[in-house]
C-alpha positions in Angstrom: 0.0 0.0 0.0 1.5 3.3 -1.1 1.4 6.5 0.8 -1.5 8.9 0.4 -1.2 11.5 -2.3 -0.3 15.0 -1.1 -1.7 16.6 -4.2 -5.1 15.9 -5.7 -5.2 13.7 -8.7 -6.0 15.1 -12.1 -8.7 13.5 -14.3 -6.1 11.6 -16.3 -4.4 10.4 -13.1 -7.6 9.0 -11.7 -8.2 7.2 -15.0 -4.7 5.7 -14.9 -5.1 4.5 -11.3 -8.4 2.9 -12.3 -6.8 1.1 -15.3 -3.8 0.0 -13.2 -6.0 -1.4 -10.4 -8.3 -3.1 -13.0 -5.2 -4.8 -14.4 -4.3 -6.0 -10.9 -1.0 -4.2 -10.8 0.8 -2.2 -8.2 2.8 0.9 -9.1 6.0 -1.1 -8.7 4.7 -3.9 -11.0 3.7 -1.5 -13.7 7.0 0.4 -13.4 8.8 -3.0 -13.8 6.8 -3.8 -17.0 7.6 -0.3 -18.4 11.2 -0.3 -17.4 10.8 3.0 -15.4 11.2 4.0 -11.8 8.0 3.6 -9.7 8.1 7.4 -8.9 7.3 7.9 -12.6 4.1 5.9 -12.3 3.2 7.9 -9.2 3.8 11.1 -11.0 1.6 10.1 -13.9 -1.1 9.1 -11.5 -1.1 12.5 -10.0 -1.0 14.3 -13.3 -3.8 15.9 -15.2 -2.3 14.9 -18.5 -1.0 11.6 -19.9 2.7 10.7 -20.0 5.0 11.3 -23.0 3.9 9.9 -26.3 6.7 7.4 -26.5 5.5 5.7 -23.3 1.8 5.4 -24.2 1.9 2.3 -26.5 3.9 0.3 -23.9 1.7 1.6 -21.1 -1.5 0.5 -22.9 0.0 -2.9 -23.6 1.1 -3.3 -19.9 -2.4 -2.4 -18.7 -4.1 -4.6 -21.3 -6.1 -1.8 -22.9 -6.3 -0.1 -26.3 -4.7 3.3 -26.9 -8.2 4.8 -27.2 -9.1 3.5 -23.7 -5.8 4.7 -22.3 -6.4 8.2 -23.6 -10.1 8.4 -22.5 -10.6 10.2 -19.3 -14.4 10.3 -19.3 -17.1 8.2 -20.7 -18.0 9.0 -24.2 -20.7 11.7 -24.3 -23.9 10.6 -25.9 -25.7 13.1 -28.2 -28.9 14.3 -26.6 -32.0 13.0 -28.3 -33.8 15.5 -30.5 -36.8 17.1 -28.8 -39.9 16.5 -30.9 -43.3 18.0 -30.7 -44.6 15.4 -28.3 -41.8 16.1 -25.8 -42.4 19.9 -26.1 -46.1 19.3 -25.6 -45.6 17.3 -22.4 -43.0 19.7 -21.1 -45.6 22.5 -21.5 -48.3 20.4 -20.0 -46.2 19.7 -16.9 -46.4 23.5 -16.2 -50.2 23.5 -16.1 -52.3 23.2 -12.9 -52.8 19.6 -11.7 -56.4 19.4 -12.7 -55.6 20.3 -16.3 -52.7 17.8 -16.3 -55.0 15.1 -15.1 -57.4 15.8 -18.1 -54.4 15.5 -20.5 -53.4 12.2 -18.9 -56.9 10.8 -19.3 -57.0 11.8 -23.0 -53.6 10.3 -23.7 -54.4 7.1 -21.8 -57.7 6.7 -23.8 -55.8 7.2 -27.1 -53.2 4.6 -26.1 -55.9 2.1 -25.2 -57.6 2.7 -28.5 -54.3 1.9 -30.2 
């Protein structure tokens, strides 16, 4: 177990720690695989940016991930669904008084049952 970090981890550092732990490696083991000093691994895990480009392919291989996964620091963002007329109508209806909302729900439910 290493000593606690004195500086907060950057986004990339947190990602690298998660990848290393998922691979079941200690900092020392990863450093041995890469042929670097363990302090380098610790530095990378505290950094906000990835290590030098010449280290990345070996690092990805040692962690058993693709270069894309190694460079990703956040889940891919999904594109928001387009808002159609139905969504806009229900958003507007949600702002109405409860009694009017209930009437809209009754009409919609009747239309759905009629199929």
